[in-house]
DSSP file (Angstrom, degrees, kcal/mol; ACC not computed):
  #  RESIDUE AA STRUCTURE BP1 BP2  ACC     N-H-->O    O-->H-N    N-H-->O    O-->H-N    TCO  KAPPA ALPHA  PHI   PSI    X-CA   Y-CA   Z-CA
    1    1 A M     >        0   0    0      0, 0.0     4,-2.3     0, 0.0     5,-0.3   0.000 360.0 360.0 360.0 -56.3   11.6   42.1 -120.0
    2    2 A F  H  >  +     0   0    0      1,-0.2     4,-3.6     2,-0.2     5,-0.5   0.920 360.0  49.8 -50.3 -49.5    8.1   42.7 -119.0
    3    3 A K  H  >>S+     0   0    0      1,-0.2     4,-1.9     2,-0.2     5,-1.0   0.922 111.2  48.8 -55.8 -51.0    7.2   39.1 -118.8
    4    4 A N  H  45S+     0   0    0      1,-0.2     4,-0.3     3,-0.2    -1,-0.2   0.851 118.7  37.7 -60.8 -41.1   10.1   38.3 -116.7
    5    5 A E  H  <5S+     0   0    0     -4,-2.3     8,-0.5     2,-0.1    -2,-0.2   0.883 127.1  31.3 -83.3 -39.9    9.5   41.1 -114.2
    6    6 A A  H  <5S+     0   0    0     -4,-3.6    -3,-0.2    -5,-0.3    -2,-0.2   0.892 128.3  22.6 -94.9 -40.0    5.7   41.0 -114.0
    7    7 A V  T  <5S+     0   0    0     -4,-1.9    -3,-0.2    -5,-0.5    -4,-0.1   0.510  82.2 121.5-114.0  -1.4    4.4   37.5 -114.6
    8    8 A A  S > <S-     0   0    0     -5,-1.0     3,-1.8    -4,-0.3     6,-0.1  -0.211  75.5-112.8 -50.9 152.5    7.2   35.2 -113.7
    9    9 A K  T 3  S+     0   0    0      1,-0.3    -1,-0.1     3,-0.0    -5,-0.0   0.826 118.1  42.7 -61.0 -30.2    6.4   32.8 -110.9
   10   10 A D  T 3  S+     0   0    0      3,-0.0    -1,-0.3     2,-0.0    -2,-0.1   0.222  84.3 131.1-102.0  20.3    8.9   34.6 -108.6
   11   11 A S    X   -     0   0    0     -3,-1.8     3,-1.6     1,-0.1    -5,-0.1  -0.455  60.2-136.1 -73.7 137.0    7.9   38.0 -109.6
   12   12 A P  T 3  S+     0   0    0      0, 0.0    -1,-0.1     0, 0.0    -6,-0.1   0.649 104.6  63.8 -72.9 -10.6    7.2   40.5 -106.6
   13   13 A F  T 3  S+     0   0    0     -8,-0.5     2,-0.4    -5,-0.1    17,-0.1   0.580  89.2  82.5 -90.3  -4.0    4.1   41.6 -108.5
   14   14 A R    <   -     0   0    0     -3,-1.6    -7,-0.0    -6,-0.1     4,-0.0  -0.756  48.9-178.4 -93.9 139.2    2.5   38.2 -108.3
   15   15 A A        -     0   0    0     -2,-0.4    -1,-0.1     1,-0.3    -2,-0.0   0.340  69.7 -37.1-117.0   7.2    0.6   37.2 -105.2
   16   16 A G  S    S-     0   0    0     -7,-0.0    -1,-0.3     0, 0.0     2,-0.0  -0.977  94.4 -22.1 165.7-163.0   -0.2   33.6 -106.4
   17   17 A P        -     0   0    0      0, 0.0     2,-1.0     0, 0.0    -2,-0.1  -0.285  59.8-113.5 -71.0 153.0   -1.2   31.7 -109.5
   18   18 A L        +     0   0    0      1,-0.2     3,-0.1   -11,-0.1    -4,-0.0  -0.766  46.1 159.9 -90.3 101.6   -2.8   33.4 -112.5
   19   19 A M        +     0   0    0     -2,-1.0     2,-0.3     1,-0.1    -1,-0.2   0.607  60.9  14.7 -97.4 -20.8   -6.3   31.9 -112.6
   20   20 A A  S >> S-     0   0    0      1,-0.1     3,-2.1     0, 0.0     4,-1.3  -0.981  80.3-100.0-152.8 161.1   -8.2   34.6 -114.8
   21   21 A E  H 3> S+     0   0    0     -2,-0.3     4,-2.7     1,-0.3     3,-0.2   0.863 118.6  65.3 -51.1 -36.4   -7.5   37.5 -117.1
   22   22 A S  H 3> S+     0   0    0      1,-0.3     4,-1.7     2,-0.2    -1,-0.3   0.695  95.5  56.4 -60.6 -25.0   -8.2   39.8 -114.3
   23   23 A D  H <> S+     0   0    0     -3,-2.1     4,-1.9     2,-0.2    -1,-0.3   0.915 108.7  47.1 -70.6 -46.6   -5.1   38.4 -112.5
   24   24 A V  H  X S+     0   0    0     -4,-1.3     4,-2.6     1,-0.2    -2,-0.2   0.916 110.8  53.0 -63.3 -46.2   -2.9   39.4 -115.4
   25   25 A V  H  X S+     0   0    0     -4,-2.7     4,-2.6     1,-0.2    -1,-0.2   0.927 107.9  49.1 -54.6 -48.4   -4.5   42.8 -115.7
   26   26 A E  H  X S+     0   0    0     -4,-1.7     4,-2.3     1,-0.2    -1,-0.2   0.865 110.9  49.1 -63.7 -35.1   -3.9   43.6 -112.1
   27   27 A I  H  X S+     0   0    0     -4,-1.9     4,-3.0     2,-0.2    -1,-0.2   0.926 110.2  53.7 -68.7 -41.4   -0.2   42.5 -112.4
   28   28 A V  H  X S+     0   0    0     -4,-2.6     4,-2.7     2,-0.2     5,-0.2   0.917 110.2  46.1 -55.4 -49.6    0.1   44.7 -115.6
   29   29 A V  H  X S+     0   0    0     -4,-2.6     4,-2.4    -5,-0.2     5,-0.3   0.958 113.1  49.5 -69.3 -42.7   -1.3   47.9 -113.8
   30   30 A D  H  X S+     0   0    0     -4,-2.3     4,-2.7     1,-0.2    -2,-0.2   0.960 113.3  45.5 -62.5 -43.5    0.9   47.3 -110.9
   31   31 A W  H  X S+     0   0    0     -4,-3.0     4,-3.3     1,-0.2    -1,-0.2   0.910 113.8  48.8 -60.4 -39.8    4.1   46.8 -113.0
   32   32 A V  H  X S+     0   0    0     -4,-2.7     4,-2.2     1,-0.2     5,-0.2   0.880 110.7  50.7 -70.5 -33.1    3.3   49.9 -115.2
   33   33 A H  H  X>S+     0   0    0     -4,-2.4     4,-2.2    -5,-0.2     5,-0.6   0.928 115.8  43.3 -67.6 -45.6    2.7   52.0 -112.1
   34   34 A W  I  X>S+     0   0    0     -4,-2.7     5,-2.5    -5,-0.3     4,-2.5   0.968 115.4  48.1 -61.9 -49.4    6.1   50.8 -110.6
   35   35 A Y  I  <5S+     0   0    0     -4,-3.3    -2,-0.2     1,-0.2    -1,-0.2   0.871 120.3  37.0 -61.7 -40.2    7.9   51.2 -113.9
   36   36 A S  I  <5S+     0   0    0     -4,-2.2    -1,-0.2    -5,-0.2    -2,-0.2   0.753 133.3  16.9 -77.5 -31.8    6.6   54.7 -114.6
   37   37 A N  I  <5S+     0   0    0     -4,-2.2    13,-0.9    -5,-0.2    14,-0.3   0.685 128.6  31.2-122.3 -23.7    6.5   56.2 -111.2
   38   38 A E  I  <<S+     0   0    0     -4,-2.5    -3,-0.2    -5,-0.6    -4,-0.1   0.794  82.7 102.2-112.6 -31.8    8.6   54.3 -108.7
   39   39 A R  S   <S-     0   0    0     -5,-2.5     2,-0.4     1,-0.1     8,-0.1  -0.209  73.6-115.5 -62.1 144.7   11.6   52.7 -110.5
   40   40 A L        -     0   0    0      8,-0.2     2,-0.5     6,-0.1     8,-0.2  -0.652  30.2-153.9 -84.5 131.3   15.0   54.5 -110.1
   41   41 A H  B > > -A   47   0A   0      6,-2.0     5,-1.6    -2,-0.4     6,-1.1  -0.921  16.2-147.4-108.7 137.7   16.3   55.8 -113.3
   42   42 A S  G > 5S+     0   0    0     -2,-0.5     3,-1.4     1,-0.3    -1,-0.1   0.821  99.3  57.6 -69.7 -33.3   19.9   56.4 -114.0
   43   43 A T  G 3 5S+     0   0    0      1,-0.3    -1,-0.3     2,-0.1    34,-0.2   0.643 105.9  51.7 -76.0  -8.8   19.2   59.4 -116.3
   44   44 A L  G < 5S-     0   0    0     -3,-0.8    -1,-0.3     3,-0.2    -2,-0.2   0.020 131.7 -92.5-112.6  29.1   17.4   61.1 -113.4
   45   45 A G  T < 5S-     0   0    0     -3,-1.4    -3,-0.2     1,-0.2    -2,-0.1   0.866  76.6 -59.9  69.2  41.3   20.2   60.6 -111.1
   46   46 A Y  S   <S+     0   0    0     -5,-1.6     2,-0.3     1,-0.2    -1,-0.2   0.904 107.1 126.6  52.2  48.2   18.9   57.3 -109.7
   47   47 A R  B     -A   41   0A   0     -6,-1.1    -6,-2.0    -3,-0.1    -1,-0.2  -0.876  65.3-105.7-124.6 158.0   15.7   59.0 -108.5
   48   48 A A     >  -     0   0    0     -2,-0.3     4,-2.3    -8,-0.2     5,-0.2  -0.542  33.5-112.7 -79.0 151.9   12.1   57.9 -109.3
   49   49 A P  H  > S+     0   0    0      0, 0.0     4,-2.6     0, 0.0     5,-0.3   0.892 116.3  54.1 -56.7 -41.1   10.3   60.1 -111.6
   50   50 A V  H  > S+     0   0    0    -13,-0.9     4,-2.3     1,-0.2     5,-0.2   0.938 111.3  45.4 -54.7 -51.8    7.9   61.3 -109.0
   51   51 A E  H  > S+     0   0    0    -14,-0.3     4,-2.2     1,-0.2    -1,-0.2   0.887 115.3  49.1 -69.3 -34.6   10.8   62.4 -106.7
   52   52 A F  H  X S+     0   0    0     -4,-2.3     4,-1.7     2,-0.2    -1,-0.2   0.825 109.4  48.5 -71.4 -30.4   12.5   64.0 -109.7
   53   53 A E  H  X S+     0   0    0     -4,-2.6     4,-2.7    -5,-0.2     5,-0.2   0.890 111.0  52.3 -70.9 -41.7    9.6   65.9 -110.9
   54   54 A E  H  X S+     0   0    0     -4,-2.3     4,-2.4    -5,-0.3    -2,-0.2   0.954 111.1  46.9 -56.3 -50.4    8.9   67.2 -107.4
   55   55 A L  H  X S+     0   0    0     -4,-2.2     4,-2.2     1,-0.2    -1,-0.2   0.881 110.6  54.0 -62.5 -41.6   12.6   68.4 -107.2
   56   56 A Y  H  X S+     0   0    0     -4,-1.7     4,-2.2     2,-0.2    -1,-0.2   0.937 108.7  47.2 -60.0 -50.0   12.3   70.0 -110.7
   57   57 A Y  H  X S+     0   0    0     -4,-2.7     4,-1.6     1,-0.2     6,-0.2   0.914 112.6  50.2 -67.5 -43.2    9.2   72.1 -109.8
   58   58 A H  H  <>S+     0   0    0     -4,-2.4     5,-1.7    -5,-0.2     6,-0.8   0.910 109.7  51.4 -58.0 -40.3   10.8   73.3 -106.5
   59   59 A E  H ><5S+     0   0    0     -4,-2.2     3,-1.1     1,-0.2    -2,-0.2   0.889 111.4  45.5 -67.2 -38.5   13.9   74.3 -108.3
   60   60 A I  H 3<5S+     0   0    0     -4,-2.2    -1,-0.2     1,-0.2    -2,-0.2   0.728 110.5  52.7 -73.4 -19.4   12.1   76.4 -110.9
   61   61 A S  T 3<5S-     0   0    0     -4,-1.6    -1,-0.2    -5,-0.2    -2,-0.2   0.396 111.5-126.1 -95.8   6.2   10.0   78.0 -108.5
   62   62 A A  T < 5S+     0   0    0     -3,-1.1    -3,-0.2    -5,-0.1    -2,-0.1   0.617  81.2 111.2  65.5  15.0   13.2   78.9 -106.5
   63   63 A S      < +     0   0    0     -5,-1.7    -4,-0.2    -6,-0.2    -1,-0.1   0.327  40.7 122.5 -97.0   6.0   11.9   77.3 -103.3
   64   64 A L        -     0   0    0     -6,-0.8    -9,-0.0    -5,-0.1    -8,-0.0  -0.517  64.9-122.8 -75.8 130.9   14.4   74.4 -103.2
   65   65 A P     >  -     0   0    0      0, 0.0     4,-1.9     0, 0.0     5,-0.2  -0.301  25.4-110.4 -68.0 157.3   16.4   74.3 -100.2
   66   66 A D  H  > S+     0   0    0      2,-0.2     4,-2.2     1,-0.2     5,-0.2   0.875 115.7  53.1 -53.6 -44.7   20.3   74.4 -100.7
   67   67 A E  H  > S+     0   0    0      1,-0.2     4,-2.2     2,-0.2    -1,-0.2   0.942 111.3  44.4 -63.7 -50.1   20.8   70.8  -99.8
   68   68 A A  H  > S+     0   0    0      1,-0.2     4,-2.6     2,-0.2    -1,-0.2   0.866 111.8  54.4 -59.4 -36.1   18.2   69.4 -102.2
   69   69 A A  H  X S+     0   0    0     -4,-1.9     4,-2.3     2,-0.2    -1,-0.2   0.865 109.3  47.8 -72.0 -33.7   19.5   71.8 -105.0
   70   70 A R  H  X S+     0   0    0     -4,-2.2     4,-2.6     2,-0.2     5,-0.2   0.924 111.7  49.6 -67.6 -41.4   23.2   70.4 -104.4
   71   71 A K  H  X S+     0   0    0     -4,-2.2     4,-1.9     1,-0.2    -2,-0.2   0.912 112.7  47.6 -71.8 -36.8   22.0   66.8 -104.5
   72   72 A L  H  X S+     0   0    0     -4,-2.6     4,-1.2     1,-0.2    -1,-0.2   0.909 113.4  46.4 -65.5 -39.4   20.0   67.5 -107.8
   73   73 A A  H  < S+     0   0    0     -4,-2.3    -2,-0.2    -5,-0.2    -1,-0.2   0.908 116.0  46.4 -68.6 -36.2   22.9   69.2 -109.4
   74   74 A A  H  < S+     0   0    0     -4,-2.6    -2,-0.2     1,-0.2    -1,-0.2   0.825 118.9  39.3 -71.2 -30.7   25.4   66.4 -108.4
   75   75 A G  H  < S+     0   0    0     -4,-1.9     2,-0.5    -5,-0.2    -1,-0.2   0.598 103.4  71.8-101.4  -7.7   23.1   63.4 -109.4
   76   76 A V     <  -     0   0    0     -4,-1.2     2,-0.2    -5,-0.2   -32,-0.1  -0.920  68.4-142.9-117.1 125.3   21.6   64.6 -112.6
   77   77 A K        -     0   0    0     -2,-0.5     2,-0.4   -34,-0.2    -3,-0.0  -0.550  31.0-114.0 -75.8 142.0   23.4   65.0 -116.0
   78   78 A K        -     0   0    0     -2,-0.2    -1,-0.1    -5,-0.1     3,-0.1  -0.644  27.2-130.6 -77.1 135.7   22.3   68.0 -118.0
   79   79 A L        -     0   0    0     -2,-0.4     3,-0.1     1,-0.1     2,-0.1  -0.590  26.5-102.9 -88.3 147.6   20.6   67.1 -121.1
   80   80 A P        -     0   0    0      0, 0.0    -1,-0.1     0, 0.0     3,-0.1  -0.352  42.7-103.0 -68.0 144.3   21.7   68.7 -124.4
   81   81 A A        -     0   0    0      1,-0.1     2,-0.1    -2,-0.1    -3,-0.0  -0.357  39.3-104.4 -65.5 148.6   19.4   71.5 -125.7
   82   82 A K              0   0    0      1,-0.1    -1,-0.1    -3,-0.1    -3,-0.0  -0.389 360.0 360.0 -64.7 147.0   17.1   70.7 -128.5
   83   83 A R              0   0    0     -3,-0.1    -1,-0.1    -2,-0.1    -2,-0.1   0.495 360.0 360.0 -91.1 360.0   18.1   72.0 -131.8
């Protein structure tokens, strides 16, 4: 999956041919950032982790607006409690 998404010739992470190891390193860093921070996750209600985390901390601090709270409740499945 990583190779197809990051280094394929038609990848949005590539700006041209891979001429040096530094080109690959740059692509890897960009891909990891996207995958970890910007990619929409189904388990997070199709939100990016950054957005989900922001909503979470607003919710626990009781400063989340009603509209955002409804969206969060509607879009995120509750995870089972750890045993």
